[in-house]
TORMI-170563 format. One line per 2 residues: for each residue x, y, z negated of C-alpha. Coordinates in steps of 0.02 Angstrom, whole numbers. Example, Ala and Ser with C-alpha at 12.3 -4.5 7.8 and 13.67 -1.06 7.14 Angstrom:
% residues 2
615:-225:-390 ~ 684:-53:-357 .
//
This chain:
% residues 187
-357:-1487:-2724 ~ -503:-1398:-2679 .
-656:-1495:-2572 ~ -665:-1465:-2401 .
-713:-1318:-2320 ~ -863:-1307:-2183 .
-731:-1285:-2054 ~ -636:-1440:-2123 .
-819:-1547:-2125 ~ -852:-1509:-1962 .
-679:-1584:-1907 ~ -732:-1730:-2016 .
-877:-1781:-1899 ~ -763:-1757:-1742 .
-628:-1851:-1784 ~ -514:-1703:-1817 .
-478:-1706:-1990 ~ -285:-1650:-2019 .
-201:-1807:-2113 ~ -168:-1701:-2295 .
-381:-1683:-2286 ~ -423:-1858:-2249 .
-295:-1922:-2393 ~ -419:-1794:-2495 .
-599:-1868:-2409 ~ -548:-2047:-2457 .
-514:-1995:-2654 ~ -697:-1863:-2658 .
-847:-1957:-2662 ~ -951:-1800:-2666 .
-855:-1746:-2485 ~ -878:-1912:-2412 .
-1065:-1914:-2464 ~ -1060:-1728:-2377 .
-965:-1791:-2229 ~ -1109:-1952:-2214 .
-1274:-1825:-2202 ~ -1200:-1717:-2085 .
-1142:-1845:-1954 ~ -1308:-1912:-1996 .
-1400:-1748:-1962 ~ -1297:-1735:-1809 .
-1352:-1912:-1740 ~ -1520:-1850:-1765 .
-1495:-1669:-1697 ~ -1438:-1757:-1550 .
-1558:-1865:-1527 ~ -1687:-1747:-1496 .
-1732:-1684:-1324 ~ -1774:-1497:-1306 .
-1932:-1473:-1241 ~ -1941:-1379:-1063 .
-2007:-1200:-1060 ~ -2201:-1190:-983 .
-2198:-1108:-790 ~ -2261:-944:-845 .
-2116:-900:-972 ~ -2000:-860:-831 .
-2141:-747:-749 ~ -2189:-673:-937 .
-2005:-637:-974 ~ -1962:-573:-823 .
-2081:-463:-837 ~ -2067:-394:-1033 .
-1855:-366:-970 ~ -1931:-252:-826 .
-2032:-178:-943 ~ -1914:-137:-1075 .
-1791:-70:-965 ~ -1882:53:-861 .
-1949:104:-1022 ~ -1757:158:-1060 .
-1697:343:-1035 ~ -1580:351:-861 .
-1395:408:-937 ~ -1354:574:-890 .
-1203:597:-761 ~ -1030:630:-813 .
-1019:841:-818 ~ -885:816:-677 .
-972:730:-551 ~ -1101:874:-538 .
-937:975:-497 ~ -810:884:-402 .
-868:882:-216 ~ -796:928:-56 .
-829:1119:-50 ~ -731:1117:-246 .
-581:1031:-165 ~ -561:1133:-47 .
-552:1270:-143 ~ -442:1188:-259 .
-316:1154:-83 ~ -328:1321:-21 .
-288:1398:-217 ~ -140:1278:-229 .
-84:1337:-74 ~ -106:1522:-130 .
-6:1490:-294 ~ 144:1407:-185 .
156:1540:-62 ~ 156:1703:-214 .
278:1569:-310 ~ 405:1561:-164 .
396:1730:-114 ~ 431:1814:-300 .
423:1966:-349 ~ 537:2104:-294 .
740:2063:-367 ~ 755:2154:-538 .
903:2280:-511 ~ 1054:2206:-591 .
1051:2105:-431 ~ 1020:2243:-321 .
1186:2321:-427 ~ 1303:2157:-391 .
1241:2156:-230 ~ 1300:2345:-187 .
1475:2303:-297 ~ 1512:2180:-176 .
1463:2275:-19 ~ 1302:2133:25 .
1126:2123:28 ~ 1137:1939:7 .
1214:1912:-193 ~ 1267:1720:-103 .
1341:1761:15 ~ 1535:1711:30 .
1503:1610:-107 ~ 1590:1432:-73 .
1498:1356:-249 ~ 1330:1305:-197 .
1275:1293:-370 ~ 1302:1451:-423 .
1230:1503:-230 ~ 1079:1392:-310 .
1083:1498:-486 ~ 1078:1684:-413 .
960:1635:-285 ~ 841:1581:-458 .
889:1716:-554 ~ 850:1825:-412 .
666:1786:-456 ~ 688:1814:-614 .
621:2011:-684 ~ 778:2080:-794 .
712:2034:-969 ~ 673:1853:-894 .
845:1858:-836 ~ 924:1918:-1001 .
840:1790:-1089 ~ 882:1635:-968 .
1048:1682:-958 ~ 1121:1722:-1155 .
1221:1603:-1220 ~ 1255:1481:-1344 .
1396:1475:-1488 ~ 1420:1283:-1428 .
1420:1347:-1215 ~ 1545:1493:-1244 .
1667:1382:-1330 ~ 1653:1256:-1223 .
1678:1388:-1079 ~ 1812:1446:-1175 .
1918:1277:-1195 ~ 1900:1255:-1018 .
1990:1411:-948 ~ 2183:1407:-906 .
2311:1525:-981 ~ 2280:1605:-840 .
2105:1629:-830 ~ 2111:1668:-1011 .
2216:1812:-981 ~ 2120:1891:-874 .
1957:1871:-977 ~ 2068:1966:-1132 .
2109:2098:-999 ~ 1933:2112:-946 .
1869:2112:-1119 ~ 1993:2259:-1154 .
1942:2353:-1024 ~ 1744:2326:-1064 .
1771:2380:-1250 ~ 1870:2543:-1169 .
2056:2490:-1265 ~ 2134:2483:-1061 .
2309:2370:-1050 .
//
């Protein structure tokens, strides 16, 4: 076994040494001598009384601290403190309200939506629609320009397959007729 470490010597002086290390201490003369020397030194150090500093010490210390801190530069304020003020807050609030107003009113409806409305004979595409989700989608789509609407409505192959699988026989026959009509083949 190796000799005791500095931490183990401190534990031995305090009487908190682990039993395996106590066994080494019983067998090792060098470690026992070192522990005895450290105990003696610890006893001598505890017997010495620290001298009180001079009454002028605290005044001088206080003056040196004051001088050292006054020589230090004052850190600059963060950039946002100079910018952030009540006027900026009000300006941001007004800009936010203007943005909300512009987004809510939105651009004019695309021509495709107007054509659909004319074909249905109604100015509102969602008029008479019982399905709330369709009405919501139609309202959102009416705020998009035609190119964005086409891109957003572009079906994915998985989505087409899933939609076709949900159709019943009557709906599939109607889809075939519609596709044949659109392709110019007729029935």
